[in-house]
PyMOL Python script that loads the backbone (N, CA, C, O; Angstrom):
from pymol import cmd

cmd.read_pdbstr("""\
ATOM      1  N   UNK A   1     -43.482 -65.161  42.062  1.00  0.00           N
ATOM      2  CA  UNK A   1     -42.143 -65.470  42.541  1.00  0.00           C
ATOM      3  C   UNK A   1     -41.283 -64.206  42.549  1.00  0.00           C
ATOM      4  O   UNK A   1     -40.058 -64.289  42.637  1.00  0.00           O
ATOM      5  N   UNK A   2     -41.922 -63.035  42.457  1.00  0.00           N
ATOM      6  CA  UNK A   2     -41.197 -61.775  42.454  1.00  0.00           C
ATOM      7  C   UNK A   2     -40.879 -61.312  43.869  1.00  0.00           C
ATOM      8  O   UNK A   2     -41.122 -62.024  44.844  1.00  0.00           O
ATOM      9  N   UNK A   3     -40.341 -60.127  43.958  1.00  0.00           N
ATOM     10  CA  UNK A   3     -39.979 -59.541  45.247  1.00  0.00           C
ATOM     11  C   UNK A   3     -41.194 -58.802  45.793  1.00  0.00           C
ATOM     12  O   UNK A   3     -41.792 -57.973  45.108  1.00  0.00           O
ATOM     13  N   UNK A   4     -41.546 -59.112  47.028  1.00  0.00           N
ATOM     14  CA  UNK A   4     -42.687 -58.428  47.648  1.00  0.00           C
ATOM     15  C   UNK A   4     -42.226 -57.076  48.193  1.00  0.00           C
ATOM     16  O   UNK A   4     -41.029 -56.790  48.243  1.00  0.00           O
ATOM     17  N   UNK A   5     -43.185 -56.258  48.597  1.00  0.00           N
ATOM     18  CA  UNK A   5     -42.885 -54.932  49.127  1.00  0.00           C
ATOM     19  C   UNK A   5     -42.070 -55.048  50.413  1.00  0.00           C
ATOM     20  O   UNK A   5     -41.139 -54.272  50.627  1.00  0.00           O
ATOM     21  N   UNK A   6     -42.406 -55.993  51.254  1.00  0.00           N
ATOM     22  CA  UNK A   6     -41.686 -56.191  52.516  1.00  0.00           C
ATOM     23  C   UNK A   6     -40.223 -56.539  52.250  1.00  0.00           C
ATOM     24  O   UNK A   6     -39.329 -56.001  52.903  1.00  0.00           O
ATOM     25  N   UNK A   7     -39.979 -57.421  51.308  1.00  0.00           N
ATOM     26  CA  UNK A   7     -38.603 -57.806  50.985  1.00  0.00           C
ATOM     27  C   UNK A   7     -37.824 -56.622  50.410  1.00  0.00           C
ATOM     28  O   UNK A   7     -36.642 -56.446  50.703  1.00  0.00           O
ATOM     29  N   UNK A   8     -38.499 -55.815  49.591  1.00  0.00           N
ATOM     30  CA  UNK A   8     -37.859 -54.641  49.014  1.00  0.00           C
ATOM     31  C   UNK A   8     -37.476 -53.637  50.099  1.00  0.00           C
ATOM     32  O   UNK A   8     -36.386 -53.065  50.055  1.00  0.00           O
ATOM     33  N   UNK A   9     -38.351 -53.423  51.057  1.00  0.00           N
ATOM     34  CA  UNK A   9     -38.061 -52.499  52.163  1.00  0.00           C
ATOM     35  C   UNK A   9     -36.886 -53.006  52.980  1.00  0.00           C
ATOM     36  O   UNK A   9     -36.019 -52.219  53.360  1.00  0.00           O
ATOM     37  N   UNK A  10     -36.837 -54.290  53.257  1.00  0.00           N
ATOM     38  CA  UNK A  10     -35.733 -54.875  54.019  1.00  0.00           C
ATOM     39  C   UNK A  10     -34.412 -54.693  53.274  1.00  0.00           C
ATOM     40  O   UNK A  10     -33.397 -54.346  53.878  1.00  0.00           O
ATOM     41  N   UNK A  11     -34.428 -54.926  51.973  1.00  0.00           N
ATOM     42  CA  UNK A  11     -33.219 -54.758  51.168  1.00  0.00           C
ATOM     43  C   UNK A  11     -32.759 -53.304  51.196  1.00  0.00           C
ATOM     44  O   UNK A  11     -31.566 -53.040  51.345  1.00  0.00           O
ATOM     45  N   UNK A  12     -33.691 -52.352  51.055  1.00  0.00           N
ATOM     46  CA  UNK A  12     -33.335 -50.936  51.078  1.00  0.00           C
ATOM     47  C   UNK A  12     -32.758 -50.524  52.432  1.00  0.00           C
ATOM     48  O   UNK A  12     -31.799 -49.753  52.484  1.00  0.00           O
ATOM     49  N   UNK A  13     -33.326 -51.024  53.517  1.00  0.00           N
ATOM     50  CA  UNK A  13     -32.807 -50.699  54.856  1.00  0.00           C
ATOM     51  C   UNK A  13     -31.378 -51.225  54.999  1.00  0.00           C
ATOM     52  O   UNK A  13     -30.515 -50.529  55.535  1.00  0.00           O
ATOM     53  N   UNK A  14     -31.124 -52.424  54.532  1.00  0.00           N
ATOM     54  CA  UNK A  14     -29.776 -53.004  54.617  1.00  0.00           C
ATOM     55  C   UNK A  14     -28.794 -52.181  53.789  1.00  0.00           C
ATOM     56  O   UNK A  14     -27.684 -51.906  54.245  1.00  0.00           O
ATOM     57  N   UNK A  15     -29.186 -51.787  52.582  1.00  0.00           N
ATOM     58  CA  UNK A  15     -28.313 -50.982  51.719  1.00  0.00           C
ATOM     59  C   UNK A  15     -28.012 -49.645  52.379  1.00  0.00           C
ATOM     60  O   UNK A  15     -26.867 -49.192  52.352  1.00  0.00           O
ATOM     61  N   UNK A  16     -29.013 -49.005  52.969  1.00  0.00           N
ATOM     62  CA  UNK A  16     -28.798 -47.713  53.631  1.00  0.00           C
ATOM     63  C   UNK A  16     -27.884 -47.876  54.840  1.00  0.00           C
ATOM     64  O   UNK A  16     -27.032 -47.023  55.089  1.00  0.00           O
ATOM     65  N   UNK A  17     -28.049 -48.952  55.586  1.00  0.00           N
ATOM     66  CA  UNK A  17     -27.176 -49.178  56.737  1.00  0.00           C
ATOM     67  C   UNK A  17     -25.736 -49.443  56.307  1.00  0.00           C
ATOM     68  O   UNK A  17     -24.801 -48.997  56.973  1.00  0.00           O
ATOM     69  N   UNK A  18     -25.550 -50.152  55.218  1.00  0.00           N
ATOM     70  CA  UNK A  18     -24.193 -50.473  54.750  1.00  0.00           C
ATOM     71  C   UNK A  18     -23.494 -49.259  54.140  1.00  0.00           C
ATOM     72  O   UNK A  18     -22.322 -49.019  54.430  1.00  0.00           O
ATOM     73  N   UNK A  19     -24.177 -48.506  53.319  1.00  0.00           N
ATOM     74  CA  UNK A  19     -23.528 -47.444  52.562  1.00  0.00           C
ATOM     75  C   UNK A  19     -23.823 -46.038  53.073  1.00  0.00           C
ATOM     76  O   UNK A  19     -23.047 -45.120  52.809  1.00  0.00           O
ATOM     77  N   UNK A  20     -24.905 -45.848  53.784  1.00  0.00           N
ATOM     78  CA  UNK A  20     -25.262 -44.523  54.263  1.00  0.00           C
ATOM     79  C   UNK A  20     -26.128 -43.794  53.242  1.00  0.00           C
ATOM     80  O   UNK A  20     -26.103 -44.101  52.050  1.00  0.00           O
ATOM     81  N   UNK A  21     -26.884 -42.835  53.730  1.00  0.00           N
ATOM     82  CA  UNK A  21     -27.833 -42.145  52.859  1.00  0.00           C
ATOM     83  C   UNK A  21     -27.139 -41.283  51.818  1.00  0.00           C
ATOM     84  O   UNK A  21     -27.615 -41.184  50.688  1.00  0.00           O
ATOM     85  N   UNK A  22     -26.016 -40.655  52.177  1.00  0.00           N
ATOM     86  CA  UNK A  22     -25.327 -39.781  51.229  1.00  0.00           C
ATOM     87  C   UNK A  22     -24.792 -40.570  50.041  1.00  0.00           C
ATOM     88  O   UNK A  22     -24.923 -40.135  48.897  1.00  0.00           O
ATOM     89  N   UNK A  23     -24.206 -41.701  50.298  1.00  0.00           N
ATOM     90  CA  UNK A  23     -23.647 -42.512  49.217  1.00  0.00           C
ATOM     91  C   UNK A  23     -24.757 -43.104  48.345  1.00  0.00           C
ATOM     92  O   UNK A  23     -24.603 -43.195  47.127  1.00  0.00           O
ATOM     93  N   UNK A  24     -25.866 -43.502  48.955  1.00  0.00           N
ATOM     94  CA  UNK A  24     -26.992 -44.037  48.185  1.00  0.00           C
ATOM     95  C   UNK A  24     -27.583 -42.937  47.302  1.00  0.00           C
ATOM     96  O   UNK A  24     -27.930 -43.194  46.149  1.00  0.00           O
ATOM     97  N   UNK A  25     -27.702 -41.715  47.827  1.00  0.00           N
ATOM     98  CA  UNK A  25     -28.213 -40.586  47.058  1.00  0.00           C
ATOM     99  C   UNK A  25     -27.290 -40.279  45.880  1.00  0.00           C
ATOM    100  O   UNK A  25     -27.754 -40.043  44.764  1.00  0.00           O
ATOM    101  N   UNK A  26     -25.970 -40.284  46.137  1.00  0.00           N
ATOM    102  CA  UNK A  26     -25.013 -40.036  45.058  1.00  0.00           C
ATOM    103  C   UNK A  26     -25.079 -41.136  44.004  1.00  0.00           C
ATOM    104  O   UNK A  26     -24.973 -40.864  42.808  1.00  0.00           O
ATOM    105  N   UNK A  27     -25.252 -42.356  44.443  1.00  0.00           N
ATOM    106  CA  UNK A  27     -25.365 -43.478  43.514  1.00  0.00           C
ATOM    107  C   UNK A  27     -26.603 -43.315  42.633  1.00  0.00           C
ATOM    108  O   UNK A  27     -26.554 -43.580  41.432  1.00  0.00           O
ATOM    109  N   UNK A  28     -27.699 -42.882  43.228  1.00  0.00           N
ATOM    110  CA  UNK A  28     -28.928 -42.667  42.468  1.00  0.00           C
ATOM    111  C   UNK A  28     -28.771 -41.566  41.434  1.00  0.00           C
ATOM    112  O   UNK A  28     -29.209 -41.714  40.293  1.00  0.00           O
ATOM    113  N   UNK A  29     -28.144 -40.456  41.831  1.00  0.00           N
ATOM    114  CA  UNK A  29     -27.964 -39.360  40.877  1.00  0.00           C
ATOM    115  C   UNK A  29     -26.975 -39.748  39.778  1.00  0.00           C
ATOM    116  O   UNK A  29     -27.172 -39.386  38.618  1.00  0.00           O
ATOM    117  N   UNK A  30     -25.923 -40.476  40.127  1.00  0.00           N
ATOM    118  CA  UNK A  30     -24.964 -40.945  39.118  1.00  0.00           C
ATOM    119  C   UNK A  30     -25.629 -41.898  38.132  1.00  0.00           C
ATOM    120  O   UNK A  30     -25.357 -41.852  36.933  1.00  0.00           O
ATOM    121  N   UNK A  31     -26.491 -42.750  38.641  1.00  0.00           N
ATOM    122  CA  UNK A  31     -27.212 -43.681  37.785  1.00  0.00           C
ATOM    123  C   UNK A  31     -28.142 -42.921  36.836  1.00  0.00           C
ATOM    124  O   UNK A  31     -28.257 -43.279  35.664  1.00  0.00           O
ATOM    125  N   UNK A  32     -28.802 -41.881  37.335  1.00  0.00           N
ATOM    126  CA  UNK A  32     -29.665 -41.060  36.491  1.00  0.00           C
ATOM    127  C   UNK A  32     -28.891 -40.367  35.384  1.00  0.00           C
ATOM    128  O   UNK A  32     -29.353 -40.315  34.245  1.00  0.00           O
ATOM    129  N   UNK A  33     -27.723 -39.836  35.703  1.00  0.00           N
ATOM    130  CA  UNK A  33     -26.878 -39.180  34.699  1.00  0.00           C
ATOM    131  C   UNK A  33     -26.419 -40.194  33.652  1.00  0.00           C
ATOM    132  O   UNK A  33     -26.395 -39.890  32.459  1.00  0.00           O
ATOM    133  N   UNK A  34     -26.059 -41.392  34.096  1.00  0.00           N
ATOM    134  CA  UNK A  34     -25.601 -42.427  33.164  1.00  0.00           C
ATOM    135  C   UNK A  34     -26.718 -42.839  32.209  1.00  0.00           C
ATOM    136  O   UNK A  34     -26.477 -43.021  31.016  1.00  0.00           O
ATOM    137  N   UNK A  35     -27.926 -42.985  32.719  1.00  0.00           N
ATOM    138  CA  UNK A  35     -29.060 -43.366  31.872  1.00  0.00           C
ATOM    139  C   UNK A  35     -29.360 -42.257  30.864  1.00  0.00           C
ATOM    140  O   UNK A  35     -29.626 -42.536  29.695  1.00  0.00           O
ATOM    141  N   UNK A  36     -29.320 -41.007  31.312  1.00  0.00           N
ATOM    142  CA  UNK A  36     -29.574 -39.878  30.408  1.00  0.00           C
ATOM    143  C   UNK A  36     -28.519 -39.822  29.306  1.00  0.00           C
ATOM    144  O   UNK A  36     -28.841 -39.584  28.142  1.00  0.00           O
ATOM    145  N   UNK A  37     -27.265 -40.042  29.678  1.00  0.00           N
ATOM    146  CA  UNK A  37     -26.178 -40.038  28.696  1.00  0.00           C
ATOM    147  C   UNK A  37     -26.352 -41.169  27.691  1.00  0.00           C
ATOM    148  O   UNK A  37     -26.128 -40.985  26.494  1.00  0.00           O
ATOM    149  N   UNK A  38     -26.748 -42.333  28.177  1.00  0.00           N
ATOM    150  CA  UNK A  38     -26.965 -43.478  27.296  1.00  0.00           C
ATOM    151  C   UNK A  38     -28.083 -43.185  26.300  1.00  0.00           C
ATOM    152  O   UNK A  38     -27.948 -43.470  25.110  1.00  0.00           O
ATOM    153  N   UNK A  39     -29.174 -42.622  26.780  1.00  0.00           N
ATOM    154  CA  UNK A  39     -30.299 -42.294  25.888  1.00  0.00           C
ATOM    155  C   UNK A  39     -29.885 -41.279  24.832  1.00  0.00           C
ATOM    156  O   UNK A  39     -30.267 -41.403  23.669  1.00  0.00           O
ATOM    157  N   UNK A  40     -29.100 -40.268  25.234  1.00  0.00           N
ATOM    158  CA  UNK A  40     -28.635 -39.273  24.268  1.00  0.00           C
ATOM    159  C   UNK A  40     -27.734 -39.912  23.216  1.00  0.00           C
ATOM    160  O   UNK A  40     -27.823 -39.576  22.035  1.00  0.00           O
ATOM    161  N   UNK A  41     -26.870 -40.826  23.636  1.00  0.00           N
ATOM    162  CA  UNK A  41     -25.978 -41.505  22.695  1.00  0.00           C
ATOM    163  C   UNK A  41     -26.765 -42.346  21.703  1.00  0.00           C
ATOM    164  O   UNK A  41     -26.456 -42.356  20.512  1.00  0.00           O
ATOM    165  N   UNK A  42     -27.774 -43.047  22.185  1.00  0.00           N
ATOM    166  CA  UNK A  42     -28.606 -43.865  21.299  1.00  0.00           C
ATOM    167  C   UNK A  42     -29.332 -42.966  20.301  1.00  0.00           C
ATOM    168  O   UNK A  42     -29.413 -43.286  19.115  1.00  0.00           O
ATOM    169  N   UNK A  43     -29.857 -41.846  20.784  1.00  0.00           N
ATOM    170  CA  UNK A  43     -30.570 -40.922  19.897  1.00  0.00           C
ATOM    171  C   UNK A  43     -29.626 -40.355  18.843  1.00  0.00           C
ATOM    172  O   UNK A  43     -29.995 -40.262  17.673  1.00  0.00           O
ATOM    173  N   UNK A  44     -28.403 -39.972  19.243  1.00  0.00           N
ATOM    174  CA  UNK A  44     -27.425 -39.453  18.287  1.00  0.00           C
ATOM    175  C   UNK A  44     -27.050 -40.520  17.268  1.00  0.00           C
ATOM    176  O   UNK A  44     -26.870 -40.214  16.089  1.00  0.00           O
ATOM    177  N   UNK A  45     -26.931 -41.757  17.707  1.00  0.00           N
ATOM    178  CA  UNK A  45     -26.620 -42.852  16.794  1.00  0.00           C
ATOM    179  C   UNK A  45     -27.715 -43.048  15.763  1.00  0.00           C
ATOM    180  O   UNK A  45     -27.430 -43.284  14.589  1.00  0.00           O
ATOM    181  N   UNK A  46     -28.967 -42.953  16.192  1.00  0.00           N
ATOM    182  CA  UNK A  46     -30.088 -43.082  15.255  1.00  0.00           C
ATOM    183  C   UNK A  46     -30.102 -41.904  14.279  1.00  0.00           C
ATOM    184  O   UNK A  46     -30.377 -42.079  13.092  1.00  0.00           O
ATOM    185  N   UNK A  47     -29.804 -40.703  14.785  1.00  0.00           N
ATOM    186  CA  UNK A  47     -29.758 -39.524  13.917  1.00  0.00           C
ATOM    187  C   UNK A  47     -28.639 -39.658  12.891  1.00  0.00           C
ATOM    188  O   UNK A  47     -28.827 -39.327  11.720  1.00  0.00           O
ATOM    189  N   UNK A  48     -27.468 -40.145  13.327  1.00  0.00           N
ATOM    190  CA  UNK A  48     -26.349 -40.341  12.407  1.00  0.00           C
ATOM    191  C   UNK A  48     -26.691 -41.385  11.354  1.00  0.00           C
ATOM    192  O   UNK A  48     -26.330 -41.243  10.186  1.00  0.00           O
ATOM    193  N   UNK A  49     -27.386 -42.431  11.773  1.00  0.00           N
ATOM    194  CA  UNK A  49     -27.772 -43.485  10.837  1.00  0.00           C
ATOM    195  C   UNK A  49     -28.723 -42.929   9.778  1.00  0.00           C
ATOM    196  O   UNK A  49     -28.583 -43.232   8.593  1.00  0.00           O
ATOM    197  N   UNK A  50     -29.689 -42.115  10.207  1.00  0.00           N
ATOM    198  CA  UNK A  50     -30.635 -41.508   9.264  1.00  0.00           C
ATOM    199  C   UNK A  50     -29.914 -40.542   8.336  1.00  0.00           C
ATOM    200  O   UNK A  50     -30.209 -40.495   7.142  1.00  0.00           O
ATOM    201  N   UNK A  51     -28.968 -39.767   8.874  1.00  0.00           N
ATOM    202  CA  UNK A  51     -28.210 -38.820   8.060  1.00  0.00           C
ATOM    203  C   UNK A  51     -27.391 -39.562   7.009  1.00  0.00           C
ATOM    204  O   UNK A  51     -27.334 -39.136   5.856  1.00  0.00           O
ATOM    205  N   UNK A  52     -26.759 -40.663   7.394  1.00  0.00           N
ATOM    206  CA  UNK A  52     -25.980 -41.461   6.443  1.00  0.00           C
ATOM    207  C   UNK A  52     -26.874 -42.023   5.350  1.00  0.00           C
ATOM    208  O   UNK A  52     -26.491 -42.058   4.180  1.00  0.00           O
ATOM    209  N   UNK A  53     -28.061 -42.460   5.734  1.00  0.00           N
ATOM    210  CA  UNK A  53     -28.997 -43.004   4.757  1.00  0.00           C
ATOM    211  C   UNK A  53     -29.420 -41.921   3.768  1.00  0.00           C
ATOM    212  O   UNK A  53     -29.483 -42.165   2.563  1.00  0.00           O
ATOM    213  N   UNK A  54     -29.709 -40.720   4.282  1.00  0.00           N
ATOM    214  CA  UNK A  54     -30.098 -39.605   3.415  1.00  0.00           C
ATOM    215  C   UNK A  54     -28.962 -39.222   2.463  1.00  0.00           C
ATOM    216  O   UNK A  54     -29.197 -38.943   1.287  1.00  0.00           O
ATOM    217  N   UNK A  55     -27.733 -39.212   2.978  1.00  0.00           N
ATOM    218  CA  UNK A  55     -26.588 -38.861   2.140  1.00  0.00           C
ATOM    219  C   UNK A  55     -26.360 -39.904   1.052  1.00  0.00           C
ATOM    220  O   UNK A  55     -26.046 -39.556  -0.086  1.00  0.00           O
ATOM    221  N   UNK A  56     -26.514 -41.167   1.391  1.00  0.00           N
ATOM    222  CA  UNK A  56     -26.307 -42.212   0.392  1.00  0.00           C
ATOM    223  C   UNK A  56     -27.372 -42.145  -0.700  1.00  0.00           C
ATOM    224  O   UNK A  56     -27.087 -42.431  -1.863  1.00  0.00           O
ATOM    225  N   UNK A  57     -28.599 -41.767  -0.329  1.00  0.00           N
ATOM    226  CA  UNK A  57     -29.649 -41.604  -1.333  1.00  0.00           C
ATOM    227  C   UNK A  57     -29.318 -40.441  -2.271  1.00  0.00           C
ATOM    228  O   UNK A  57     -29.559 -40.530  -3.475  1.00  0.00           O
ATOM    229  N   UNK A  58     -28.766 -39.348  -1.725  1.00  0.00           N
ATOM    230  CA  UNK A  58     -28.387 -38.212  -2.558  1.00  0.00           C
ATOM    231  C   UNK A  58     -27.282 -38.608  -3.534  1.00  0.00           C
ATOM    232  O   UNK A  58     -27.313 -38.218  -4.701  1.00  0.00           O
ATOM    233  N   UNK A  59     -26.307 -39.381  -3.061  1.00  0.00           N
ATOM    234  CA  UNK A  59     -25.215 -39.818  -3.919  1.00  0.00           C
ATOM    235  C   UNK A  59     -25.750 -40.717  -5.030  1.00  0.00           C
ATOM    236  O   UNK A  59     -25.346 -40.590  -6.186  1.00  0.00           O
ATOM    237  N   UNK A  60     -26.652 -41.617  -4.679  1.00  0.00           N
ATOM    238  CA  UNK A  60     -27.234 -42.505  -5.686  1.00  0.00           C
ATOM    239  C   UNK A  60     -28.009 -41.702  -6.729  1.00  0.00           C
ATOM    240  O   UNK A  60     -27.930 -41.996  -7.921  1.00  0.00           O
ATOM    241  N   UNK A  61     -28.758 -40.687  -6.285  1.00  0.00           N
ATOM    242  CA  UNK A  61     -29.507 -39.844  -7.217  1.00  0.00           C
ATOM    243  C   UNK A  61     -28.551 -39.079  -8.135  1.00  0.00           C
ATOM    244  O   UNK A  61     -28.803 -38.946  -9.332  1.00  0.00           O
ATOM    245  N   UNK A  62     -27.463 -38.584  -7.569  1.00  0.00           N
ATOM    246  CA  UNK A  62     -26.483 -37.846  -8.354  1.00  0.00           C
ATOM    247  C   UNK A  62     -25.836 -38.734  -9.404  1.00  0.00           C
ATOM    248  O   UNK A  62     -25.658 -38.323 -10.551  1.00  0.00           O
ATOM    249  N   UNK A  63     -25.483 -39.953  -9.011  1.00  0.00           N
ATOM    250  CA  UNK A  63     -24.871 -40.895  -9.945  1.00  0.00           C
ATOM    251  C   UNK A  63     -25.861 -41.247 -11.049  1.00  0.00           C
ATOM    252  O   UNK A  63     -25.483 -41.363 -12.215  1.00  0.00           O
ATOM    253  N   UNK A  64     -27.102 -41.412 -10.686  1.00  0.00           N
ATOM    254  CA  UNK A  64     -28.138 -41.752 -11.688  1.00  0.00           C
ATOM    255  C   UNK A  64     -28.327 -40.600 -12.670  1.00  0.00           C
ATOM    256  O   UNK A  64     -28.478 -40.833 -13.869  1.00  0.00           O
ATOM    257  N   UNK A  65     -28.320 -39.364 -12.182  1.00  0.00           N
ATOM    258  CA  UNK A  65     -28.465 -38.208 -13.060  1.00  0.00           C
ATOM    259  C   UNK A  65     -27.267 -38.085 -14.011  1.00  0.00           C
ATOM    260  O   UNK A  65     -27.439 -37.765 -15.187  1.00  0.00           O
ATOM    261  N   UNK A  66     -26.066 -38.336 -13.505  1.00  0.00           N
ATOM    262  CA  UNK A  66     -24.876 -38.286 -14.339  1.00  0.00           C
ATOM    263  C   UNK A  66     -24.938 -39.358 -15.424  1.00  0.00           C
ATOM    264  O   UNK A  66     -24.581 -39.120 -16.578  1.00  0.00           O
ATOM    265  N   UNK A  67     -25.393 -40.527 -15.029  1.00  0.00           N
ATOM    266  CA  UNK A  67     -25.499 -41.632 -15.987  1.00  0.00           C
ATOM    267  C   UNK A  67     -26.517 -41.305 -17.076  1.00  0.00           C
ATOM    268  O   UNK A  67     -26.288 -41.600 -18.249  1.00  0.00           O
ATOM    269  N   UNK A  68     -27.636 -40.698 -16.697  1.00  0.00           N
ATOM    270  CA  UNK A  68     -28.671 -40.345 -17.666  1.00  0.00           C
ATOM    271  C   UNK A  68     -28.192 -39.253 -18.615  1.00  0.00           C
ATOM    272  O   UNK A  68     -28.544 -39.260 -19.794  1.00  0.00           O
ATOM    273  N   UNK A  69     -27.391 -38.315 -18.110  1.00  0.00           N
ATOM    274  CA  UNK A  69     -26.935 -37.234 -18.963  1.00  0.00           C
ATOM    275  C   UNK A  69     -25.904 -37.721 -20.000  1.00  0.00           C
ATOM    276  O   UNK A  69     -25.770 -37.124 -21.068  1.00  0.00           O
ATOM    277  N   UNK A  70     -25.190 -38.788 -19.685  1.00  0.00           N
ATOM    278  CA  UNK A  70     -24.207 -39.346 -20.600  1.00  0.00           C
ATOM    279  C   UNK A  70     -24.869 -40.147 -21.708  1.00  0.00           C
ATOM    280  O   UNK A  70     -24.333 -40.246 -22.812  1.00  0.00           O
ATOM    281  N   UNK A  71     -26.023 -40.715 -21.421  1.00  0.00           N
ATOM    282  CA  UNK A  71     -26.711 -41.577 -22.404  1.00  0.00           C
ATOM    283  C   UNK A  71     -27.427 -40.764 -23.373  1.00  0.00           C
ATOM    284  O   UNK A  71     -28.066 -41.300 -24.278  1.00  0.00           O
TER     285      UNK A  71
END
""", "prot")
cmd.dss("prot")
cmd.show_as("cartoon", "prot")
cmd.util.cbc("prot")
cmd.orient("prot")
């Protein structure tokens, strides 16, 4: 029940006729930039999450060492 190759070609021809090749090309490049930006943001978010986890472990270790030195 998916889209066949013939239907896809017809849709692309209609889109090109409506918007023109220059606008379709710009839309494609803009979409590529948006996807790349999204991937970079997700990667930075994962890196920040890992960094926060590492920092919290260091704080916990420091607190544990302080507690042991007092006892």
